[in-house]
C-alpha positions as CSV (number, residue, x, y, z in Angstrom):
1,X,-19.6,-14.3,50.3
2,X,-17.0,-13.7,47.3
3,X,-16.8,-17.0,45.7
4,X,-13.3,-17.5,44.1
5,X,-12.5,-16.8,40.1
6,X,-11.5,-19.4,38.2
7,X,-9.4,-19.2,34.8
8,X,-9.8,-20.7,32.2
9,X,-6.5,-21.3,31.4
10,X,-5.1,-24.7,32.8
11,X,-1.9,-24.7,34.9
12,X,1.1,-24.7,31.9
13,X,1.5,-28.0,30.6
14,X,5.6,-28.3,30.0
15,X,5.7,-31.1,28.2
16,X,2.9,-30.3,25.5
17,X,3.9,-26.7,25.8
18,X,7.9,-27.8,23.9
19,X,5.9,-29.3,21.1
20,X,4.7,-25.8,19.9
21,X,6.5,-24.7,16.9
22,X,5.8,-21.1,14.8
23,X,4.1,-21.6,11.1
24,X,4.3,-18.8,8.6
25,X,0.5,-18.7,6.9
26,X,-0.3,-16.5,4.1
27,X,-3.9,-14.4,4.7
28,X,-6.8,-16.5,2.5
29,X,-8.6,-14.1,0.6
30,X,-12.2,-13.7,1.3
31,X,-13.4,-15.7,-1.8
32,X,-11.3,-18.5,-0.6
33,X,-12.8,-18.6,3.1
34,X,-14.7,-21.4,4.3
35,X,-18.6,-20.6,3.7
36,X,-20.0,-22.2,7.4
37,X,-17.1,-20.7,9.4
38,X,-15.6,-22.8,12.3
39,X,-16.8,-22.0,16.1
40,X,-14.6,-19.6,17.7
41,X,-12.2,-21.8,20.4
42,X,-11.5,-24.0,16.8
43,X,-10.7,-21.2,14.4
44,X,-6.2,-21.5,14.2
45,X,-4.7,-18.7,16.0
46,X,-3.0,-16.2,13.2
47,X,-1.2,-13.1,14.1
48,X,-0.3,-10.2,11.5
49,X,3.1,-10.4,10.4
50,X,4.0,-8.0,7.3
51,X,2.2,-7.2,4.0
52,X,-0.3,-10.7,3.9
53,X,2.0,-12.8,6.1
54,X,0.9,-14.5,9.0
55,X,2.1,-16.1,12.1
56,X,0.3,-19.5,13.4
57,X,1.3,-22.0,15.4
58,X,1.0,-25.4,16.0
59,X,1.8,-29.3,18.0
60,X,4.4,-30.4,16.4
61,X,3.7,-34.1,16.9
62,X,5.9,-37.0,15.7
63,X,3.9,-40.3,14.0
64,X,4.8,-43.9,13.9
65,X,4.1,-44.9,9.9
66,X,6.0,-48.1,10.3
67,X,2.6,-50.2,11.0
68,X,1.0,-48.7,8.0
69,X,3.8,-48.0,5.3
70,X,6.4,-50.2,5.0
71,X,10.0,-48.7,5.6
72,X,10.9,-48.6,2.0
73,X,8.1,-46.3,1.4
74,X,8.2,-43.7,4.3
75,X,10.4,-43.0,7.2
76,X,9.4,-44.7,10.2
77,X,8.6,-41.6,12.2
78,X,7.2,-38.8,10.4
79,X,5.9,-35.0,11.5
80,X,2.3,-33.6,11.5
81,X,1.7,-30.5,12.4
82,X,-1.7,-29.5,14.5
83,X,-2.8,-26.3,14.2
84,X,-3.1,-24.5,17.5
85,X,-6.6,-22.8,18.2
86,X,-8.0,-21.0,21.6
87,X,-9.0,-24.2,22.7
88,X,-5.4,-25.2,22.4
89,X,-4.4,-22.6,24.4
90,X,-6.7,-23.3,27.2
91,X,-5.8,-27.2,27.4
92,X,-1.9,-25.9,27.4
93,X,-2.2,-23.8,30.2
94,X,-0.7,-20.5,27.9
95,X,-2.2,-17.5,27.0
96,X,-1.6,-16.4,22.9
97,X,0.4,-13.9,23.5
98,X,3.1,-16.2,25.0
99,X,2.9,-18.5,22.4
100,X,5.6,-16.9,19.9
101,X,8.0,-17.0,22.6
102,X,8.1,-20.5,23.4
103,X,7.2,-21.5,19.5
104,X,10.5,-19.8,18.7
105,X,12.8,-21.2,21.5
106,X,11.5,-25.0,20.2
107,X,12.1,-24.2,16.8
108,X,15.6,-24.6,17.4
109,X,15.4,-27.5,19.5
110,X,13.0,-29.6,17.1
111,X,14.8,-28.2,14.1
112,X,18.5,-28.2,15.3
113,X,20.3,-29.1,12.1
114,X,20.3,-25.8,10.2
115,X,22.8,-26.0,7.1
116,X,23.7,-22.9,4.9
117,X,24.0,-23.1,1.3
118,X,26.2,-20.1,-0.1
119,X,25.4,-19.3,-3.9
120,X,29.0,-19.3,-5.5
121,X,28.0,-16.3,-7.9
122,X,26.3,-13.9,-5.6
123,X,26.3,-12.8,-1.5
124,X,23.2,-14.8,-0.7
125,X,22.4,-17.9,1.2
126,X,19.7,-20.8,1.2
127,X,19.0,-22.0,4.6
128,X,17.5,-25.4,5.3
129,X,16.6,-26.3,8.9
130,X,14.5,-30.2,8.7
131,X,12.8,-29.1,5.3
132,X,9.2,-27.9,6.3
133,X,9.2,-25.1,8.8
134,X,12.5,-22.9,7.4
135,X,10.0,-19.8,7.0
136,X,9.8,-19.7,10.6
137,X,13.4,-18.6,11.3
138,X,12.5,-14.9,10.9
139,X,11.3,-15.2,13.5
140,X,14.5,-16.1,15.3
141,X,15.7,-12.8,16.7
142,X,18.8,-14.0,17.1
143,X,19.3,-15.9,14.2
144,X,18.4,-13.3,11.9
145,X,20.4,-11.1,13.9
146,X,24.0,-13.1,13.0
147,X,23.0,-13.8,9.6
148,X,22.7,-10.1,9.2
149,X,26.7,-9.7,10.2
150,X,27.0,-12.1,6.7
151,X,25.6,-9.2,4.6
152,X,26.1,-5.6,3.8
153,X,23.1,-3.5,4.6
154,X,19.9,-4.7,5.8
155,X,19.1,-8.1,5.9
156,X,16.9,-9.2,3.0
157,X,15.2,-12.6,3.2
158,X,12.9,-14.4,0.9
159,X,10.2,-16.8,2.1
160,X,8.2,-17.9,-1.1
161,X,6.9,-21.5,0.7
162,X,6.8,-22.4,4.2
163,X,9.7,-24.7,4.1
164,X,12.2,-21.9,2.2
165,X,14.4,-19.4,3.7
166,X,16.7,-17.3,1.7
167,X,18.8,-14.0,2.3
168,X,21.1,-11.3,1.0
169,X,21.6,-8.0,1.8
170,X,20.7,-4.5,0.7
171,X,24.0,-3.6,0.0
172,X,23.8,-6.7,-2.9
173,X,22.1,-5.6,-5.5
174,X,23.1,-9.0,-7.4
175,X,22.0,-11.1,-4.3
176,X,18.6,-9.1,-4.6
177,X,17.9,-10.3,-7.6
178,X,18.4,-14.2,-7.1
179,X,16.4,-14.0,-4.4
180,X,13.4,-12.5,-7.0
181,X,14.3,-15.4,-9.1
182,X,14.1,-18.1,-6.4
183,X,10.6,-17.0,-5.7
184,X,9.7,-17.0,-9.3
185,X,10.9,-20.3,-9.9
186,X,8.8,-21.8,-6.6
187,X,5.7,-19.8,-7.8
188,X,6.2,-21.8,-11.1
189,X,4.5,-24.5,-12.2
190,X,5.8,-25.2,-15.8
191,X,9.7,-24.6,-14.9
192,X,12.0,-27.6,-14.8
193,X,15.7,-26.2,-13.3
194,X,18.4,-28.5,-14.4
195,X,21.1,-29.7,-11.9
196,X,23.3,-26.9,-12.1
197,X,20.6,-24.3,-11.2
198,X,18.9,-25.9,-8.4
199,X,20.8,-24.7,-5.4
200,X,18.6,-23.2,-3.1
201,X,15.3,-25.2,-4.6
202,X,13.5,-27.2,-1.2
203,X,14.3,-30.9,-1.2
204,X,10.9,-31.9,-1.7
205,X,10.5,-29.7,-5.1
206,X,8.9,-26.6,-6.6
207,X,5.9,-25.4,-3.7
208,X,3.0,-25.5,-6.7
209,X,3.1,-29.4,-6.1
210,X,2.8,-28.7,-2.7
211,X,0.1,-25.5,-3.0
212,X,-0.8,-25.5,0.8
213,X,2.9,-24.3,1.2
214,X,3.1,-21.0,-0.9
215,X,3.3,-18.3,1.1
216,X,4.2,-14.9,-0.5
217,X,5.8,-13.5,-3.8
218,X,6.9,-10.2,-1.6
219,X,10.7,-9.9,-0.2
220,X,10.9,-8.9,3.4
221,X,13.9,-6.4,4.5
222,X,14.5,-6.2,8.4
223,X,14.7,-2.6,9.8
224,X,16.3,-2.3,12.8
225,X,14.1,-4.9,14.8
226,X,11.0,-5.0,12.4
227,X,10.2,-6.8,9.1
228,X,8.8,-5.0,6.4
229,X,8.1,-5.3,3.0
230,X,11.2,-4.4,0.4
231,X,10.0,-2.7,-2.4
C-alpha cells in the first residue's frame, strides 16, 4: 500500500508571514565570500534583480530595548531583521517563489509612513519610508507605477544604499544628474555636506559609516514592467 507523501513545508503560518519584508542586497564578490560556507538550509535566499543587485527577504522583528538601555539612549522598540533561509520557508509554510508577493504587501503595512521630498531645483524626489528598507520600494509595482506618472519619460531610480530611494525620469536630464550626485555622496566617506545640500540624504547619515547598507552605484530604469541598468 502506497504511503501518503508528506511535504517538507508546514501549513502556512499567517501571523509569521505578515512579518516578512523585502531586503535589497548587493552580490558579494567571490573573494569576500565565506571560506566555510553555511549549510544549504541556512544560506539566506537571494534572487537576481538587476546588475549586481539581489532581492532577499527577512523577518522584521520588533525588539524591546527598554530593559537593556535607558530610554534617553534608544527607542523602547527597534526593528531587527532576521534574514530568511530555506529553513525559514519550511517553518513558515511557504515556497521561496511565493515570498516576494507577501513581502511587498507587508512592506506597505510595516512601513506605512511614506514621504516625498521633491528637490527644489530639479524634477527629482527622495522617498522615505521608515529609514531602513526604502530600496525595496522598487519591487512595489503599484508604487512605482504611480510615481512614474509624476515624471517625464521612463522612471529612473537610485538606490545606492538599502535605506535610500531617489527617483526622476528619463525626460529630466538634470534630475538624472541629481541622482548621480546623490550616489556620489552616499558612496563617499570624506564628504561633509552643508545643510542646504543635504536634502535627500538618509536620516541616519551617509552610508560609508554603515557599509553593510551599501548596494550599488548604478542607476536603474523601468522599461515597461522590468528594471534594467540605466546607461
